[in-house]
C-alpha positions as CSV (number, residue, x, y, z in Angstrom):
1,X,98.8,71.0,-10.3
2,X,99.1,74.2,-12.3
3,X,100.7,73.7,-15.7
4,X,103.2,76.2,-17.0
5,X,102.6,78.0,-20.3
6,X,105.0,76.0,-22.4
7,X,103.4,72.8,-21.0
8,X,99.9,73.9,-22.0
9,X,101.2,74.9,-25.5
10,X,102.9,71.6,-25.9
11,X,99.7,69.7,-24.9
12,X,97.6,71.8,-27.3
13,X,100.1,71.1,-30.1
14,X,100.1,67.4,-29.4
15,X,96.3,67.4,-29.4
16,X,96.1,69.2,-32.7
17,X,98.6,66.8,-34.2
18,X,96.6,63.8,-32.9
19,X,93.4,65.3,-34.5
20,X,95.2,65.8,-37.8
21,X,96.5,62.2,-37.8
22,X,93.1,60.8,-37.0
23,X,94.0,59.4,-33.6
24,X,91.8,61.9,-31.7
25,X,88.3,63.0,-32.7
26,X,87.6,66.7,-32.5
27,X,84.8,67.4,-30.1
28,X,83.4,70.3,-32.2
29,X,84.2,69.7,-35.9
30,X,83.6,72.3,-38.5
31,X,80.4,71.7,-40.5
32,X,79.7,74.0,-43.5
33,X,76.8,72.0,-45.0
34,X,73.5,73.7,-45.8
35,X,71.6,71.3,-43.4
36,X,73.8,72.3,-40.5
37,X,73.4,76.0,-41.4
38,X,69.6,75.6,-41.2
39,X,70.0,73.8,-37.9
40,X,72.0,76.7,-36.5
41,X,69.5,79.2,-37.8
42,X,66.7,77.3,-36.1
43,X,68.6,77.4,-32.8
44,X,69.2,81.1,-33.2
45,X,65.5,81.9,-33.9
46,X,64.3,79.4,-31.2
47,X,62.4,77.2,-33.7
48,X,61.8,74.1,-31.6
49,X,60.1,72.2,-34.4
50,X,62.9,72.6,-36.9
51,X,65.5,71.8,-34.3
52,X,63.8,68.5,-33.5
53,X,63.4,67.6,-37.1
54,X,67.1,68.3,-37.9
55,X,68.1,66.2,-34.9
56,X,66.0,63.3,-36.2
57,X,67.6,63.7,-39.6
58,X,71.0,63.2,-37.9
59,X,72.5,66.7,-37.6
60,X,75.8,66.8,-35.7
61,X,74.7,68.5,-32.5
62,X,78.2,69.4,-31.4
63,X,79.6,70.7,-34.7
64,X,80.4,74.4,-35.2
65,X,79.6,76.7,-38.1
66,X,82.0,78.9,-40.1
67,X,81.7,81.6,-37.4
68,X,82.8,79.1,-34.7
69,X,79.4,78.8,-33.1
70,X,77.8,75.6,-31.9
71,X,74.0,75.1,-31.8
72,X,74.1,75.2,-28.0
73,X,76.0,78.5,-28.0
74,X,73.6,80.1,-30.4
75,X,70.5,78.9,-28.4
76,X,72.0,80.1,-25.0
77,X,73.2,83.4,-26.4
78,X,69.8,84.2,-27.9
79,X,67.9,83.2,-24.7
80,X,65.9,80.2,-25.9
81,X,65.6,78.0,-22.8
82,X,63.5,75.3,-24.4
83,X,65.9,74.9,-27.3
84,X,68.8,74.7,-24.9
85,X,67.0,72.0,-22.9
86,X,66.3,70.0,-26.1
87,X,69.9,70.2,-27.2
88,X,71.2,69.1,-23.8
89,X,68.8,66.2,-23.6
90,X,69.9,65.1,-27.0
91,X,73.6,65.0,-26.1
92,X,75.0,68.5,-26.6
93,X,78.3,69.2,-24.8
94,X,78.7,71.8,-22.2
95,X,81.8,71.1,-20.1
96,X,83.3,73.9,-18.0
97,X,86.8,72.7,-18.7
98,X,86.6,73.2,-22.5
99,X,86.7,76.3,-24.6
100,X,83.3,75.8,-26.2
101,X,81.7,74.9,-22.8
102,X,83.0,78.1,-21.2
103,X,81.7,80.1,-24.2
104,X,78.2,78.6,-23.6
105,X,78.2,79.6,-19.9
106,X,79.7,83.0,-20.4
107,X,77.4,83.9,-23.3
108,X,74.2,82.6,-21.7
109,X,71.6,85.4,-21.9
110,X,70.3,84.9,-18.3
111,X,70.9,82.9,-15.1
112,X,68.0,80.5,-15.9
113,X,69.8,79.2,-19.0
114,X,73.2,79.3,-17.2
115,X,71.9,77.2,-14.4
116,X,70.4,74.7,-16.9
117,X,73.8,74.4,-18.6
118,X,75.6,73.8,-15.3
119,X,73.1,71.1,-14.3
120,X,74.2,68.9,-17.2
121,X,77.4,67.2,-16.1
122,X,79.8,65.2,-18.3
123,X,78.2,61.8,-18.0
124,X,74.7,63.1,-18.7
125,X,75.6,65.3,-21.7
126,X,78.4,63.3,-23.2
127,X,77.2,59.7,-23.2
128,X,73.5,59.3,-24.0
129,X,74.1,55.6,-24.8
130,X,75.3,54.9,-21.3
131,X,71.9,53.4,-20.1
132,X,72.1,50.8,-22.9
133,X,75.7,49.9,-22.1
134,X,74.8,49.7,-18.4
135,X,71.9,47.3,-19.0
136,X,74.0,45.0,-21.2
137,X,76.7,44.9,-18.5
138,X,74.1,44.1,-15.8
139,X,73.0,41.0,-17.7
140,X,76.3,39.4,-16.8
141,X,75.4,39.2,-13.1
142,X,71.6,38.7,-13.5
143,X,70.3,35.5,-11.9
144,X,66.5,36.3,-11.7
145,X,65.0,36.1,-14.2
146,X,67.2,33.6,-16.1
147,X,67.8,34.9,-19.6
148,X,71.1,33.3,-20.7
149,X,71.1,30.5,-23.3
150,X,74.8,29.7,-23.8
151,X,77.8,29.1,-21.5
152,X,81.4,30.0,-22.2
153,X,83.9,27.9,-20.3
154,X,87.5,28.7,-19.6
155,X,89.4,26.3,-17.4
156,X,87.2,25.9,-14.3
157,X,85.2,29.1,-14.7
158,X,82.0,29.5,-16.7
159,X,80.2,32.5,-18.0
160,X,76.4,32.5,-18.8
161,X,75.8,34.6,-21.8
162,X,73.3,35.4,-24.5
163,X,73.5,34.1,-28.1
164,X,71.8,37.0,-29.7
165,X,74.3,39.5,-28.1
166,X,77.3,37.3,-29.1
167,X,75.9,37.0,-32.7
168,X,75.3,40.7,-33.0
169,X,78.7,41.8,-31.6
170,X,81.0,39.1,-33.0
171,X,81.1,38.0,-36.6
172,X,82.8,34.7,-35.4
173,X,79.8,33.9,-33.1
174,X,77.4,35.0,-35.8
175,X,78.7,32.4,-38.3
176,X,79.1,29.7,-35.6
177,X,75.6,30.1,-34.2
178,X,74.1,30.3,-37.6
179,X,75.5,26.9,-38.5
180,X,74.8,25.4,-35.1
181,X,72.0,27.3,-33.4
182,X,71.5,24.6,-30.8
183,X,75.0,25.2,-29.3
184,X,74.8,25.7,-25.5
185,X,78.4,25.5,-24.6
186,X,81.6,26.9,-26.0
187,X,85.0,26.0,-24.5
188,X,87.9,28.4,-24.7
189,X,91.4,26.9,-25.5
190,X,93.5,26.2,-22.4
191,X,96.2,28.6,-23.7
192,X,93.9,31.6,-23.1
193,X,93.8,32.8,-19.5
194,X,90.4,33.1,-17.8
195,X,91.1,36.8,-17.1
196,X,91.5,37.4,-20.8
197,X,88.1,35.8,-21.6
198,X,86.5,37.8,-18.8
199,X,87.8,41.1,-20.2
200,X,86.8,40.1,-23.7
201,X,83.2,39.4,-22.5
202,X,83.1,42.7,-20.7
203,X,84.0,44.4,-24.0
204,X,81.3,42.4,-25.9
205,X,78.7,43.6,-23.4
206,X,79.9,47.2,-23.7
207,X,81.3,47.4,-20.2
208,X,84.0,49.9,-19.4
209,X,87.2,48.1,-18.9
210,X,89.8,49.9,-16.8
211,X,92.9,47.7,-16.3
212,X,96.4,48.9,-15.9
213,X,98.8,46.1,-17.1
214,X,102.3,46.0,-15.9
215,X,105.4,44.2,-17.2
216,X,105.0,41.0,-15.3
217,X,104.8,37.7,-17.1
218,X,101.3,37.0,-16.0
219,X,99.9,40.3,-17.1
220,X,101.6,40.1,-20.4
221,X,100.0,36.6,-20.9
222,X,96.6,38.2,-20.2
223,X,97.3,40.9,-22.8
224,X,98.4,38.2,-25.3
225,X,95.2,36.2,-24.6
226,X,93.0,39.3,-25.1
227,X,94.8,39.9,-28.4
228,X,94.3,36.3,-29.5
229,X,90.6,36.4,-28.6
230,X,90.1,39.7,-30.3
231,X,91.4,38.3,-33.6
232,X,89.5,35.0,-33.2
233,X,86.2,36.7,-32.4
234,X,86.9,39.5,-35.0
235,X,86.7,42.3,-32.4
236,X,90.2,43.9,-33.0
237,X,89.2,47.2,-31.5
238,X,89.0,45.6,-28.0
239,X,92.7,45.5,-27.3
240,X,93.3,49.0,-28.7
241,X,90.8,50.5,-26.3
242,X,92.2,48.7,-23.2
243,X,95.9,49.5,-23.8
244,X,95.4,53.2,-24.7
245,X,97.3,55.3,-22.2
246,X,95.9,58.7,-23.2
247,X,92.8,59.1,-21.1
248,X,91.1,61.4,-23.6
249,X,91.8,59.1,-26.5
250,X,90.7,56.1,-24.5
251,X,87.4,58.0,-23.6
252,X,86.7,58.7,-27.2
253,X,87.5,55.1,-28.3
254,X,85.2,53.9,-25.5
255,X,82.4,56.1,-27.0
256,X,83.1,54.9,-30.5
257,X,82.9,51.3,-29.3
258,X,79.6,51.8,-27.5
259,X,78.2,53.5,-30.7
260,X,79.5,50.5,-32.8
261,X,77.8,48.1,-30.4
262,X,74.6,50.1,-30.7
263,X,74.7,49.9,-34.5
264,X,75.4,46.2,-34.3
265,X,72.4,45.6,-32.1
266,X,70.3,47.9,-34.4
267,X,71.3,45.7,-37.4
268,X,70.5,42.5,-35.5
269,X,67.1,44.0,-34.4
270,X,66.1,44.9,-38.0
271,X,67.5,41.7,-39.6
272,X,65.9,39.3,-37.1
273,X,63.2,40.8,-34.9
274,X,61.5,43.0,-37.4
275,X,62.2,40.9,-40.4
276,X,60.7,37.8,-38.8
277,X,57.6,39.5,-37.4
278,X,54.5,37.6,-38.3
279,X,51.1,39.2,-39.3
280,X,48.2,37.0,-38.5
281,X,44.4,37.2,-37.9
282,X,43.6,38.2,-34.3
283,X,41.5,35.1,-33.9
284,X,44.4,32.8,-34.6
285,X,46.9,34.4,-32.2
286,X,46.2,32.1,-29.3
287,X,46.8,29.1,-31.5
288,X,50.3,30.1,-32.5
289,X,53.0,27.6,-31.5
290,X,56.6,28.9,-31.9
291,X,59.4,26.5,-31.1
292,X,61.9,27.6,-28.5
293,X,64.8,26.4,-30.8
294,X,65.0,29.0,-33.4
295,X,67.7,30.8,-35.3
296,X,67.1,34.2,-33.9
297,X,67.2,32.8,-30.3
298,X,63.9,34.5,-29.3
299,X,62.4,33.4,-26.0
300,X,59.1,35.4,-26.0
301,X,56.5,36.7,-28.4
302,X,55.0,40.2,-28.1
303,X,51.6,40.7,-29.8
304,X,50.1,44.0,-31.0
305,X,46.8,44.3,-32.8
306,X,45.8,46.7,-35.5
307,X,42.5,48.6,-35.2
308,X,39.6,47.1,-37.1
309,X,39.3,48.4,-40.6
310,X,35.9,49.0,-42.3
311,X,35.2,47.2,-45.6
312,X,32.6,47.8,-48.2
313,X,31.2,44.3,-48.7
314,X,31.7,41.8,-46.0
315,X,34.6,40.1,-44.3
316,X,36.0,36.7,-43.5
317,X,35.3,34.7,-40.4
318,X,38.4,32.6,-39.7
319,X,38.5,29.3,-37.6
320,X,40.7,29.1,-34.5
321,X,43.3,27.0,-36.3
322,X,46.6,25.9,-34.6
323,X,49.4,27.7,-36.4
324,X,52.8,26.0,-35.9
325,X,55.9,28.1,-36.4
326,X,58.9,25.9,-36.6
327,X,62.6,26.5,-36.2
328,X,63.9,28.9,-38.7
329,X,66.4,27.7,-41.2
330,X,68.1,29.1,-44.2
331,X,66.1,27.1,-46.7
332,X,62.8,28.4,-45.5
333,X,63.8,32.0,-46.2
334,X,61.6,33.2,-43.4
335,X,59.2,31.7,-40.9
336,X,57.0,29.0,-42.3
337,X,53.4,29.3,-41.0
338,X,51.2,26.2,-41.5
339,X,48.9,24.7,-42.4
340,X,49.0,27.0,-45.4
341,X,45.5,26.3,-46.5
342,X,42.6,27.0,-44.1
343,X,38.9,26.9,-44.9
344,X,37.2,30.2,-44.6
345,X,33.6,31.1,-44.8
346,X,32.6,34.3,-46.5
347,X,29.9,36.4,-45.0
348,X,28.5,39.8,-46.0
349,X,26.7,40.4,-42.8
350,X,29.7,42.1,-41.2
351,X,30.9,45.6,-42.1
352,X,34.5,45.4,-40.7
353,X,37.4,43.4,-41.7
354,X,39.0,41.1,-39.1
355,X,41.7,42.8,-37.2
356,X,45.3,41.8,-37.9
357,X,47.8,41.1,-35.1
358,X,51.6,41.2,-35.5
359,X,53.8,38.9,-33.4
360,X,57.4,40.0,-32.7
361,X,59.9,37.4,-31.7
362,X,62.0,39.1,-29.0
363,X,64.4,38.5,-26.2
364,X,63.6,38.8,-22.5
365,X,67.1,40.1,-21.8
366,X,66.2,43.3,-23.6
367,X,62.6,43.6,-22.4
368,X,64.0,43.7,-18.8
369,X,64.8,47.4,-19.5
370,X,61.1,47.9,-18.9
371,X,60.2,47.6,-15.2
372,X,56.8,46.1,-16.2
373,X,58.4,43.2,-18.1
374,X,61.1,42.9,-15.4
375,X,58.3,42.3,-12.8
376,X,56.4,40.0,-15.1
377,X,59.4,37.7,-15.9
378,X,60.5,37.6,-12.3
379,X,57.1,36.5,-11.0
380,X,55.2,33.2,-10.8
381,X,53.1,34.3,-13.9
382,X,52.8,31.8,-16.7
383,X,54.8,34.1,-19.0
384,X,57.8,33.5,-16.7
385,X,57.5,29.7,-16.7
386,X,59.4,27.4,-19.0
387,X,57.3,25.8,-21.7
388,X,57.7,23.9,-24.9
389,X,56.7,26.9,-27.0
390,X,57.3,30.6,-26.6
391,X,54.8,32.4,-24.4
392,X,52.7,35.2,-26.0
393,X,52.5,38.5,-24.2
394,X,49.8,40.9,-25.5
395,X,50.6,44.6,-25.5
396,X,47.7,47.0,-25.8
397,X,48.9,49.2,-28.7
398,X,49.3,49.2,-32.4
399,X,52.1,47.3,-34.1
400,X,53.7,50.6,-35.2
401,X,53.9,51.8,-31.6
402,X,55.3,48.5,-30.5
403,X,58.0,48.8,-33.1
404,X,59.0,52.1,-31.6
405,X,59.1,50.6,-28.1
406,X,61.2,47.6,-29.2
407,X,63.6,49.8,-31.2
408,X,64.2,51.9,-28.0
409,X,64.7,48.8,-25.8
410,X,67.2,47.3,-28.3
411,X,69.1,50.4,-29.5
412,X,68.3,53.3,-27.1
413,X,67.0,55.2,-30.1
414,X,63.6,55.5,-31.6
415,X,62.3,57.7,-34.3
416,X,58.6,58.6,-34.4
417,X,56.5,61.6,-35.3
418,X,53.8,63.7,-33.6
419,X,51.1,61.4,-35.0
420,X,52.2,58.5,-32.7
421,X,53.9,60.4,-29.9
422,X,50.9,60.5,-27.5
423,X,50.3,56.8,-27.9
424,X,54.0,56.1,-27.4
425,X,53.8,58.2,-24.3
426,X,50.9,56.2,-22.8
427,X,52.5,52.8,-23.7
428,X,55.9,53.9,-22.2
429,X,54.1,55.0,-19.1
430,X,52.3,51.6,-18.8
431,X,55.5,49.7,-19.4
432,X,57.4,52.0,-17.0
433,X,60.1,53.1,-19.5
434,X,60.8,56.6,-18.1
435,X,63.3,57.8,-20.6
436,X,61.0,57.0,-23.5
437,X,58.3,58.9,-21.8
438,X,60.6,61.9,-21.6
439,X,61.5,61.5,-25.3
440,X,57.8,61.3,-26.3
441,X,57.0,64.4,-24.2
442,X,59.9,66.2,-25.8
443,X,58.6,65.4,-29.3
444,X,55.1,66.6,-28.4
445,X,56.3,69.8,-26.9
446,X,58.7,70.6,-29.8
447,X,57.1,69.3,-33.0
448,X,53.7,70.1,-31.5
449,X,54.8,73.7,-31.2
450,X,54.5,74.2,-34.9
451,X,55.7,77.7,-35.6
452,X,54.7,78.9,-32.1
453,X,58.2,79.9,-31.2
454,X,58.2,82.4,-34.0
455,X,54.7,83.6,-33.0
456,X,55.8,84.1,-29.4
457,X,58.9,86.0,-30.4
458,X,57.5,88.1,-33.3
459,X,53.8,88.2,-32.9
460,X,52.7,88.2,-29.3
461,X,49.2,89.3,-30.1
462,X,48.2,85.7,-31.0
463,X,47.9,85.8,-34.7
464,X,48.5,82.2,-35.5
465,X,48.5,80.1,-38.7
466,X,45.4,78.0,-39.2
467,X,47.4,74.9,-40.2
468,X,49.1,74.9,-36.9
469,X,45.8,74.6,-35.0
470,X,45.0,71.4,-36.8
471,X,48.4,69.8,-36.1
472,X,47.8,69.1,-32.5
473,X,44.9,68.4,-30.1
474,X,46.0,70.4,-27.2
475,X,43.2,69.1,-24.9
476,X,44.5,65.6,-25.5
477,X,48.0,66.7,-24.7
478,X,47.1,68.3,-21.4
479,X,45.1,65.2,-20.3
480,X,48.0,63.0,-21.4
481,X,50.3,65.0,-19.2
482,X,47.9,64.6,-16.2
483,X,47.4,60.9,-16.7
484,X,51.1,60.1,-17.2
485,X,52.4,62.6,-14.6
486,X,54.6,64.4,-17.1
487,X,54.7,68.0,-15.8
488,X,56.4,69.1,-19.0
489,X,53.3,68.5,-21.0
490,X,51.1,70.3,-18.5
491,X,53.3,73.4,-18.8
492,X,53.5,73.1,-22.6
493,X,49.7,72.8,-22.9
494,X,49.1,75.8,-20.6
495,X,51.6,77.9,-22.6
496,X,50.3,76.8,-25.9
497,X,46.7,77.8,-25.0
498,X,47.8,81.1,-23.3
499,X,49.5,82.2,-26.5
500,X,46.2,81.4,-28.4
501,X,43.7,82.0,-25.6
502,X,41.3,84.1,-27.7
503,X,40.9,81.0,-29.9
504,X,40.2,78.6,-27.0
505,X,38.5,80.7,-24.3
506,X,35.0,80.4,-25.7
507,X,35.2,76.7,-26.7
508,X,33.1,74.2,-24.7
509,X,36.1,71.8,-24.7
510,X,38.2,74.4,-22.9
511,X,35.5,74.8,-20.3
512,X,35.4,71.1,-19.8
513,X,39.2,71.0,-19.4
514,X,39.0,73.7,-16.7
515,X,36.4,71.7,-14.9
516,X,38.6,68.6,-15.0
517,X,41.6,70.6,-13.7
518,X,39.5,71.8,-10.8
519,X,38.3,68.3,-10.1
520,X,41.9,67.0,-9.8
521,X,42.0,68.5,-6.2
522,X,40.2,66.1,-3.9
523,X,38.2,67.7,-1.1
524,X,38.3,71.0,-2.9
525,X,38.1,74.1,-0.6
526,X,37.1,77.7,-1.5
527,X,40.7,78.9,-1.2
528,X,42.0,76.3,-3.7
529,X,43.0,77.5,-7.1
530,X,42.7,75.9,-10.5
531,X,46.2,74.8,-11.6
532,X,45.5,75.1,-15.3
533,X,44.1,78.6,-14.9
534,X,47.1,79.6,-12.8
535,X,49.5,78.4,-15.4
536,X,47.6,80.1,-18.3
537,X,47.6,83.4,-16.4
538,X,51.3,83.1,-15.9
539,X,52.1,82.5,-19.5
540,X,49.5,85.1,-20.6
541,X,51.5,87.7,-18.7
542,X,54.7,86.4,-20.4
543,X,53.0,86.6,-23.8
544,X,52.2,90.3,-23.4
545,X,55.6,91.1,-21.7
546,X,53.8,92.6,-18.7
547,X,54.6,92.5,-15.0
548,X,51.8,92.4,-12.6
549,X,53.4,94.8,-10.1
550,X,54.4,97.5,-12.6
551,X,52.4,96.8,-15.8
552,X,50.8,100.2,-15.6
553,X,47.6,98.9,-17.2
554,X,45.2,101.2,-15.3
555,X,47.3,104.3,-16.1
556,X,47.4,103.4,-19.8
557,X,43.7,102.7,-19.9
558,X,42.9,106.0,-18.1
559,X,45.2,107.9,-20.5
560,X,43.4,106.4,-23.5
561,X,40.0,107.4,-22.1
562,X,41.2,111.0,-21.5
563,X,42.5,111.1,-25.1
564,X,39.2,109.8,-26.4
565,X,37.2,112.3,-24.4
566,X,39.4,115.1,-25.7
567,X,39.0,114.0,-29.3
568,X,35.2,114.0,-28.9
569,X,35.2,117.6,-27.4
570,X,37.3,118.9,-30.3
571,X,35.0,117.3,-32.9
572,X,31.9,118.8,-31.3
573,X,33.6,122.3,-31.3
574,X,34.4,121.9,-35.0
575,X,30.9,120.9,-35.8
576,X,29.5,123.9,-34.0
577,X,31.9,126.2,-35.9
578,X,32.0,124.7,-39.4
579,X,29.1,122.3,-39.6
580,X,25.5,122.7,-40.7
581,X,22.2,121.2,-39.6
582,X,20.7,118.1,-41.1
583,X,17.0,117.8,-41.7
584,X,16.5,116.4,-38.2
585,X,18.3,119.3,-36.6
586,X,21.6,117.5,-35.7
587,X,25.0,118.9,-36.6
588,X,27.3,117.1,-39.1
589,X,30.9,117.7,-40.0
590,X,31.5,119.1,-43.4
591,X,34.0,116.9,-45.1
592,X,35.6,117.1,-48.5
593,X,36.1,114.1,-50.7
594,X,39.8,114.1,-50.0
595,X,39.2,114.1,-46.2
596,X,36.8,111.1,-46.6
597,X,39.4,109.1,-48.5
598,X,42.0,109.9,-45.8
599,X,39.7,108.8,-43.0
600,X,38.8,105.5,-44.9
601,X,42.5,104.7,-45.3
602,X,43.1,105.5,-41.6
603,X,40.2,103.2,-40.6
604,X,41.6,100.4,-42.7
605,X,45.0,100.5,-40.8
606,X,43.4,101.1,-37.4
607,X,44.9,99.0,-34.5
608,X,42.0,97.3,-32.7
609,X,41.6,95.2,-29.6
610,X,40.1,91.7,-29.4
611,X,36.8,93.4,-28.7
612,X,37.1,95.5,-31.9
613,X,37.7,98.8,-30.1
614,X,40.3,101.2,-31.4
615,X,43.7,101.3,-29.8
616,X,46.2,104.1,-30.2
617,X,49.3,101.8,-30.7
618,X,50.4,98.2,-30.2
619,X,51.5,98.8,-26.6
620,X,48.0,100.0,-25.7
621,X,46.6,97.1,-27.7
622,X,48.6,94.6,-25.7
623,X,47.5,96.2,-22.4
624,X,43.8,96.2,-23.3
625,X,43.9,92.7,-24.8
626,X,45.5,91.4,-21.7
627,X,42.7,92.9,-19.6
628,X,40.1,91.5,-22.0
629,X,41.5,88.0,-21.7
630,X,41.8,88.1,-17.9
631,X,38.2,89.3,-17.8
632,X,37.1,86.4,-20.0
633,X,38.9,84.0,-17.6
634,X,37.1,85.6,-14.6
635,X,33.8,85.3,-16.4
636,X,34.4,81.7,-17.3
637,X,35.2,80.9,-13.7
638,X,32.1,82.6,-12.5
639,X,30.0,80.7,-14.9
640,X,31.6,77.5,-13.8
641,X,31.1,78.5,-10.1
642,X,34.8,78.1,-9.4
643,X,36.9,80.4,-7.2
644,X,40.5,80.7,-8.6
């Protein structure tokens, strides 16, 4: 249906009024802070590293500056594909039916960026927390593996739920379960309809509730029951979201409720899982006994071990004692580990301190977001069997990385830097957490860029900053991309090296990487190429802004040779006319002191190629450098006996 002009104006007026009254949240609020200005400037310049850092600091990705530009509009307008991709993956909006979305599409510098913007539909760009909400909702119908530990009963219907979710989402359940953690059943008053309890549970588990209530007595009774449950469980926002008739306001309230639920789970995760993590000697891990009845309702222990640390004079050899971890209570102010005193023998014969392990009390219901854990707990393995004490599952990573993994599983968000990104990538790949793999790869390819985006835009001749080279082991990144099957890292590594090829081309590590790339093709034939070399050649041509079909390299080179030959002829003629003979009979050019100073100054500012030869201008320099680097690649392949 096509609306008339006065109807559109009335709708816009009503929307503006709702925003002013606080009923409706503006999609693109004005942000004039200095931090947001720096964020927008980074998007305009294509500085991936700064963009990623500002996003981690909490910059509003959909705000607009005083010129009415959003970060996504600036990045698309200036042609920065990678920045656009980062913003869209982080939740930037680009809806065709909105004013700002249409501006993004219309102002996109090229079709590649425009197609990228079109590929991100509403659900993908608008609700990055949807996977977390979907997982919580799926737990309501999960039968294998069994993860519920409390049953809510209404009339003849029962609902199998999870104590930690109820305690995190409802202050009422938090207080009730804190005073009686052994509770396994909760009966709803008969006056509350079963349907009301079902809708309330869906709200607690972040499920989207779409119910249209009429004026019948039964439907009004359900609404009254929802209202009563909302007040009792202290989740007053539940009824407001359900009865909202305006679809846009309802959608925003739904998003606010999901974010509220995420923050509640985040608080529970830090107050309980991280706060009650236990650090213990690696030798004692297998002797830990953690009771199933505990105040944080954990049903499994994850163990990560620190790397051995060297010490100057000896280390301790601990016995394999049985360490009992009892039920947590308020008086203990933590987890009592006993016996407190253990005899230890001191020895100076060892040079490394015993490694420390960290045990995290966690919940299977959240670990199921990992396909690895889902298969483990659904199998006949001992970790999936009921036992008196919590099973211990060892994860081959450091405690810091395991904290990142758990934070993502519980809250959909994880903050980590470049120093741990590669290890997070490998562990996420092992645990089959695909979205976390993508996030780790995104951090590596953005923070790992250093100032390369500026180098690529303003200094294509490869003059890089020394500090940047030490920030990233690009060989490790490329191998990580191969091993984890993340093509994004392979492309990033090839581009990174192509823009600094003169730095890497002669290194033995680079040669070894080329060998490994060639060896990735099984049953290699003479016609097979080397994928890494192909990618580097592609980005090398991009670096120098040349096209293979019409680069004009030969013509430029021949012209330069003709100019050089002409200059030599003129010099010889001048020597014959104005010069004089040296003692050995050769001619020399008479040069005044002023002319010598002029030539010295000219030599100092001379544009030279990578081989040290003179180049007439920067365009010629680029063309010759491009040829030099391609020649080095060909020489490298010949030395390695590879045909690519």
